Backbone as a ProteinNet text record, in pm:
[ID]
protein_1_A
[PRIMARY]
XXXXXXXXXXXXXXXXXXXXXXXXXXXXXXXXXXXXXXXXXXXXXXXXXXXXXXXXXXXXXXXXXXXXXXXXXXXXXXXXXXXX
[TERTIARY]
-4556	-4646.4	-4674.2	-4789.8	-4832.7	-4756.7	-4754.2	-4690.9	-4779	-4716.1	-4797.4	-4874.9	-4824.3	-4899.8	-5023.1	-5022.4	-5132	-5177.5	-5250.3	-5290.4	-5387.7	-5372.3	-5458.3	-5565.6	-5675.7	-5779.9	-5726.3	-5758	-5713.4	-5589.4	-5531.6	-5410.8	-5445.4	-5565.4	-5607.4	-5537.7	-5504.1	-5444.6	-5301.4	-5238.2	-5093.8	-5084.7	-5186.4	-5180.3	-5216.2	-5272.5	-5321.4	-5199.7	-5193.6	-5086.7	-5119.8	-5031.2	-5051.5	-4924.6	-4932	-4812.7	-4744.4	-4618.5	-4548.6	-4608.3	-4662.9	-4727.7	-4847.2	-4924.6	-5042.8	-4990.1	-4888.7	-4833.8	-4777.6	-4716.7	-4661.1	-4769.3	-4871.3	-4982.5	-5065.5	-5085.9	-5172.9	-5085	-4984.2	-4890.7	-4951.2	-5059.4	-5116.4	-5188	-5219.9	-5285	-5188.6	-5065.9	-4962.9	-4876.7	-4894.2	-4808.4	-4897.9	-4824.4	-4893.1	-4920	-5026.5	-5059.2	-4947.8	-4917.6	-4814.7	-4881.9	-4875.4	-4942.3	-4883.3	-4755.5	-4692.8	-4749	-4745.5	-4798.5	-4944.8	-5018.2	-5162.4	-5187	-5104.8	-5120.6	-5090.5	-4983.2	-4948.5	-5057.9	-5114.3	-5228.6	-5349	-5381.7	-5486.1	-5464.5	-5342.9	-5305.5	-5316.3	-5276.9	-5284.1	-5429.5	-5514.6	-5653.8	-5724.1	-5696.1	-5752.7	-5705.7	-5579.5	-5528.8	-5594.7	-5613.9	-5681.3	-5826.3	-5900.7	-6037.6	-6046.8	-5950.3	-5945	-5919.2	-5828.5	-5795.4	-5915	-5984.3	-6105.5	-6211.8	-6233.4	-6328	-6282.4	-6148.4	-6099.8	-6125.4	-6092.9	-6109.9	-6256.3	-6347	-6485.9	-6537.8	-6494.7	-6534.1	-6477.2	-6357.7	-6293.1	-6374	-6415.9	-6497.9	-6633.2	-6687.3	-6824.4	-6804.6	-6692.6	-6666.8	-6647.6	-6598.9	-6575.3	-6708	-6815.8	-6941.8	-6985.8	-6916.7	-6952.4	-7044.4	-7122.3	-7208.2	-7217.1	-7238.1	-7245.1	-7377.6	-7382.8	-7509.2	-7506.1	-7616.4	-7628.4	-7689.5	-7619.6	-7663.1	-7771.2	-7830.7	-7936.9	-7884.4	-7758.5	-7698.6	-7651.9	-7667.4	-7634.3	-7494.4	-7414.5	-7278.1	-7291.3	-7191.5	-7191.2	-7091.5	-7130.2	-7039	-7050.1	-6936.6	-6936.4	-6963.6	-7068.7	-7116.9	-7111.6	-7070.3	-7060	-7202.8	-7230.2	-7360.2	-7381.7	-7502.4	-7533.7	-7654.6	-7648.3	-7754	-7859.4	-7984.7	-8085.4	-8067.7	-7991.7	-7976.1	-7859.2	-7780.7	-7669.2	-7717.6
-14777.4	-14692.7	-14562.4	-14508.8	-14390.4	-14265.6	-14171.2	-14040.6	-13973.5	-13909.4	-13842.1	-13724.5	-13663.7	-13547.7	-13592.9	-13717.8	-13768.1	-13906.7	-13909.4	-14036.6	-14111.4	-14243.2	-14326.6	-14389.3	-14429.3	-14493.2	-14622.2	-14643.3	-14769.8	-14737.8	-14621	-14597.5	-14580.8	-14542	-14530.2	-14423.8	-14449.2	-14342.2	-14315.6	-14405.1	-14381.8	-14254.5	-14219	-14105.3	-13970.9	-13978.3	-13856.6	-13796.2	-13661.2	-13592.5	-13594.3	-13651.8	-13656.8	-13621.4	-13602.3	-13573.8	-13699.6	-13689.9	-13808.9	-13863.7	-13776.3	-13826.1	-13914.9	-13871.9	-13953.1	-14089.3	-14088.5	-14215.2	-14302.3	-14245.3	-14320.1	-14381	-14306.6	-14351.6	-14453.4	-14439.2	-14531	-14613.6	-14679	-14751.4	-14861	-14929	-15042.1	-14997.7	-14867	-14823	-14811.4	-14807.8	-14776.7	-14896.7	-15007.4	-15128.4	-15232.2	-15314.2	-15423	-15533.5	-15608.5	-15722.8	-15830.8	-15887.7	-15984.6	-16118.9	-16211.9	-16340.3	-16424	-16413.9	-16489.9	-16445.9	-16314.9	-16260.9	-16286.6	-16271.3	-16300.9	-16445.4	-16538	-16681.5	-16713.6	-16644.9	-16662.8	-16612.4	-16501.5	-16442.5	-16533.2	-16586.8	-16679.7	-16809.5	-16853.5	-16975.3	-16946.2	-16832.7	-16793.6	-16781.7	-16716.2	-16702.5	-16839.1	-16921.7	-17053.4	-17138	-17129.5	-17192.6	-17154.4	-17024.3	-16970.1	-17017.6	-17015.9	-17061.3	-17209.4	-17286.1	-17429.2	-17460.4	-17382.9	-17407.4	-17374.3	-17269.9	-17237.3	-17342.7	-17396.2	-17504.3	-17629.5	-17660	-17778.2	-17764.3	-17646.9	-17630.4	-17637.7	-17583.3	-17590.3	-17736.8	-17813.5	-17952.3	-18032.6	-17998.3	-18066.7	-18045.4	-17921.4	-17895.1	-17962.9	-17964.2	-18030.6	-18179	-18237.3	-18378.8	-18412.2	-18317.8	-18339.8	-18329.8	-18289.3	-18277.4	-18139.4	-18039	-17897	-17853.6	-17753.3	-17700.4	-17548.2	-17481.5	-17335.1	-17291.2	-17226.5	-17174.6	-17023.1	-16963.5	-16820.6	-16768.6	-16672.8	-16613.8	-16512.2	-16455.9	-16356.8	-16224.8	-16192.8	-16071.2	-16089.6	-16208.9	-16236.3	-16296.4	-16314.2	-16374.5	-16522.7	-16590.1	-16732.3	-16787.5	-16897.4	-16959	-17107.5	-17175.1	-17324.4	-17379.6	-17463.6	-17516.7	-17671.8	-17738	-17880.4	-17940.7	-18041.8	-18106	-18175.2	-18161.2	-18221.2	-18320.1	-18427.1	-18524.3	-18493.7	-18527.1	-18512.4	-18610.2	-18710.6	-18814.1	-18779.2	-18677.3	-18643	-18570.3
-7194.8	-7110.5	-7188.6	-7168.7	-7246.4	-7196.7	-7282.6	-7248	-7143.6	-7042.9	-6935.1	-6992.9	-7099.5	-7156.5	-7234.3	-7280	-7363	-7310.6	-7202.7	-7146.3	-7233.2	-7236.7	-7317.8	-7226.7	-7291.2	-7211.3	-7147.1	-7022.8	-6952.7	-6870.6	-6880.4	-6797.8	-6649.6	-6619.6	-6482.1	-6406.3	-6278.5	-6194.7	-6232.5	-6309	-6344.6	-6427.1	-6500.5	-6587.3	-6521.5	-6406.7	-6331.3	-6258.6	-6262.9	-6193.2	-6043.7	-5962.6	-5818	-5748.6	-5615.5	-5531.3	-5491.1	-5450	-5407.4	-5277.2	-5193.9	-5072.2	-5103.8	-5203	-5241.4	-5294.4	-5373.3	-5429.8	-5318.6	-5217.9	-5107.7	-5021.7	-4992.4	-4910.9	-4977.9	-5110.6	-5187.4	-5283.1	-5228.3	-5305.1	-5390.4	-5336.2	-5411.7	-5538.4	-5554.3	-5673.8	-5790.2	-5761.1	-5867.9	-5900.7	-5835.9	-5858.4	-5933.6	-6005.9	-6076.4	-5977.2	-6002.2	-5914.5	-5920.5	-5803.2	-5786.8	-5759.3	-5848.7	-5836	-5719	-5695.7	-5587	-5452	-5431.1	-5302.8	-5286.1	-5398	-5392.3	-5352.9	-5411.9	-5380.9	-5234	-5182.2	-5042.1	-4946.7	-4984.8	-4908.4	-4906.4	-5023.5	-5036.3	-4957	-4961.1	-4880.5	-4727.8	-4688	-4543.7	-4497.3	-4575.8	-4539.3	-4540.1	-4633.9	-4641.7	-4519.7	-4484.3	-4367.5	-4237.9	-4218.7	-4101.9	-4094.8	-4205.6	-4208.2	-4180.1	-4235.9	-4207.3	-4063.3	-3999.9	-3858.8	-3771.7	-3806	-3727.6	-3736.2	-3861.6	-3883.6	-3810.8	-3809.8	-3740.7	-3587.9	-3530.7	-3391.1	-3348.2	-3437	-3402.6	-3403.7	-3505.3	-3514.1	-3394.1	-3350.6	-3240.8	-3112.2	-3087.2	-2970.5	-2974.5	-3097.6	-3108.8	-3086.3	-3128	-3107.3	-2962.9	-2883.7	-2739	-2658.2	-2725.7	-2654.2	-2628	-2684.4	-2664.9	-2780.4	-2756.3	-2860.9	-2845.1	-2956.6	-2951.6	-2903.5	-2783.2	-2726.8	-2739.7	-2780.2	-2794.1	-2665.3	-2603.3	-2476.9	-2507.2	-2403.2	-2420.7	-2480.2	-2460.4	-2518.2	-2661.8	-2717.8	-2858.3	-2882.2	-2774	-2795	-2791.5	-2852.9	-2858.3	-2760.2	-2692.7	-2593.7	-2610.8	-2601.6	-2605.7	-2471.3	-2464.7	-2340.6	-2350.8	-2246.8	-2243	-2237.9	-2318.7	-2317.9	-2184.2	-2128.7	-2000.3	-2022.4	-1958.3	-1964.8	-1859.8	-1885.8	-1783.1	-1669.5	-1687.9	-1587.1	-1490.4	-1519.7	-1428.6	-1302.1
[MASK]
++++++++++++++++++++++++++++++++++++++++++++++++++++++++++++++++++++++++++++++++++++

């Protein structure tokens, strides 16, 4: 790591004199990226998106469809036949 008195290019915020409060509040600016935590976060986000897609396809398979109301919100409505 470079000397604090003589910062090198690319040191970023680590070379800037700051208070401990600033470092505590902005902790992510001073830590190195962690590949394991990043992978777990990516896995969690992918799982959530997959679950939402699964539930949407499940409702559509049961005969529901996404209808947009007049106020702009979406609601799942059961398909109705003209013959009912």
